[in-house]
C-alpha positions in Angstrom: 0.0 0.0 0.0 2.8 2.4 0.8 4.5 1.6 -2.5 1.2 2.3 -4.3 0.8 5.7 -2.6 4.4 6.6 -3.2 4.0 5.6 -6.9 0.9 7.7 -7.3 2.6 10.6 -5.6 5.6 10.4 -7.9 3.4 10.1 -10.9 1.5 13.2 -10.0 4.7 15.2 -9.3 6.2 14.0 -12.6 3.1 14.9 -14.6 2.8 18.3 -13.0 6.4 19.0 -14.1 5.5 18.2 -17.7 3.1 21.1 -17.9 5.5 23.7 -16.6 5.0 27.0 -18.4 8.5 28.1 -17.8 9.8 25.2 -20.0 7.8 26.3 -23.0 9.0 29.0 -25.4 6.8 32.2 -25.2 4.9 32.6 -28.4 3.8 36.2 -29.2 0.2 36.9 -29.6 -0.9 37.4 -33.2 -1.5 41.1 -34.0 -5.1 42.2 -33.8 -4.8 44.3 -36.9 -3.0 43.4 -40.1 -2.0 45.7 -42.9 -2.3 49.5 -43.2 -3.9 51.5 -40.3 -7.0 52.1 -42.4 -8.9 49.7 -44.6 -10.9 51.4 -47.3 -13.7 50.2 -49.6 -16.1 51.8 -52.0 -19.7 52.3 -51.2 -21.7 49.7 -53.3 -24.7 52.0 -53.7 -24.9 53.8 -57.0 -23.8 57.4 -56.8 -25.9 60.0 -58.6 -24.2 61.5 -61.6 -22.3 64.7 -61.0 -22.6 67.8 -63.2 -18.8 67.9 -63.3 -18.8 64.8 -65.6 -17.3 62.2 -63.2 -18.6 60.6 -60.0 -16.4 58.7 -57.6 -18.2 56.3 -55.2 -18.2 57.3 -51.5 -15.1 55.9 -49.7 -15.8 54.0 -46.5 -13.1 53.2 -44.0 -12.4 51.0 -41.0 -9.6 52.0 -38.8 -7.2 50.2 -36.5 -8.3 51.3 -33.0 -4.6 51.6 -31.9 -3.7 53.9 -34.8 -6.6 56.4 -35.1 -6.2 59.7 -36.9 -8.4 62.7 -36.5 -7.8 64.1 -40.0 -6.8 62.5 -43.3 -6.5 63.5 -46.9 -7.6 61.7 -50.0 -5.1 61.0 -52.7 -6.4 60.3 -56.2 -4.3 58.9 -59.0 -5.6 58.3 -62.5 -4.3 56.6 -65.7 -3.2 59.4 -68.0 -1.9 57.1 -70.7 -4.7 58.3 -73.1 -4.0 62.0 -72.5 -4.0 64.1 -75.7 -1.9 66.8 -74.1 1.1 64.8 -73.1 4.6 65.5 -71.8 6.1 66.0 -75.3 3.5 68.7 -76.3 3.9 70.8 -73.2 7.4 69.9 -72.1 6.1 69.0 -68.7 5.2 65.5 -67.4 1.5 64.7 -67.0 0.3 65.3 -63.4 -1.6 62.1 -62.8 -2.1 62.6 -59.1 -4.3 64.9 -57.0 -4.1 65.5 -53.2 -7.3 66.8 -51.6 -7.5 69.0 -48.6 -7.6 67.3 -45.2 -11.0 66.1 -43.8 -12.1 64.9 -40.4 -12.2 61.1 -39.9 -13.9 60.1 -36.7 -14.0 56.8 -35.0 -13.1 53.4 -36.2 -15.8 53.1 -38.9 -17.2 55.7 -41.2 -17.2 57.2 -44.7 -15.8 60.4 -46.2 -18.5 63.1 -46.3 -20.6 63.4 -49.5 -19.7 67.1 -50.0 -16.0 66.2 -49.8 -16.4 63.5 -52.4 -18.4 66.1 -54.6 -15.4 68.5 -54.3 -13.1 65.6 -55.3 -15.3 64.9 -58.3 -15.1 68.5 -59.5 -11.3 68.7 -59.1 -10.8 65.4 -60.8 -13.0 66.5 -63.7 -10.8 69.6 -64.1 -7.7 67.5 -64.4 -9.3 65.0 -66.8 -10.6 67.9 -68.9 -7.2 69.5 -69.0 -5.7 66.3 -70.5 -8.6 65.7 -72.9 -9.5 62.4 -71.4 -12.9 60.9 -72.0 -14.7 57.6 -71.5 -13.5 55.0 -69.0 -10.7 56.2 -66.7 -8.8 54.0 -64.2 -8.5 55.7 -60.9 -6.9 54.6 -57.6 -7.7 56.1 -54.2 -5.9 56.0 -50.9 -6.1 57.8 -47.5 -3.0 59.6 -46.2 -2.0 61.6 -43.2 -3.2 65.2 -43.3 0.4 66.5 -43.2 0.9 65.2 -46.7 2.2 67.9 -49.1 0.3 69.1 -52.1 2.7 67.5 -54.6 4.3 64.5 -52.7 6.8 62.2 -54.3 6.5 58.5 -54.0 8.7 58.3 -50.9 6.7 60.9 -48.9 3.4 59.4 -50.1 4.4 55.9 -49.0 5.6 57.1 -45.7 2.4 59.0 -44.9 -0.2 56.7 -46.6 -2.8 55.3 -44.1 -4.5 52.8 -46.4 -3.8 50.6 -49.4 -4.7 51.8 -52.8 -8.2 50.9 -54.0 -8.9 50.8 -57.7 -12.0 52.0 -59.4 -13.0 52.6 -63.0 -15.1 55.7 -63.7 -16.7 57.1 -66.8 -15.8 60.7 -67.6 -18.2 62.7 -69.7 -16.6 66.1 -70.4 -19.3 68.7 -70.0 -17.2 71.3 -71.9 -15.3 69.3 -74.6 -12.6 71.5 -76.2 -10.5 68.7 -77.6 
């Protein structure tokens, strides 16, 4: 009987030592948020046509709660490969990027205001008109920190970008065709 009790006692002590947490390597917890601080997507509902000639969908965002910003700016790039006024004609490279003014972004979920997107549509239409573009135009959108300069280079833009680029194809109908 004593041998049985001693055997059980040793077995319990031995098994308790196998589950010792200090013997196991500490594994880091997986990050709660992956990727850029903001995830953006386009609003699926159809936007009403804008008098400017181009309408971008409303941009919705979801933010990392640990990396919230109070203000952000929208960066718009477009494919200017079909521009009739190109670098050889004017001696200047085609400006295929537009940086909007900063806007308030509140909370972890939201959308850019409709009036902000309307202003973006108008500015984009001016650029597209200046390059005599028409029809389908490939556009990419991203959110960046509000401290982004008006004509950022790729290095500054990548350092201050808050979201990944999101592509969209829009139709541009130039209301004042001069080309």
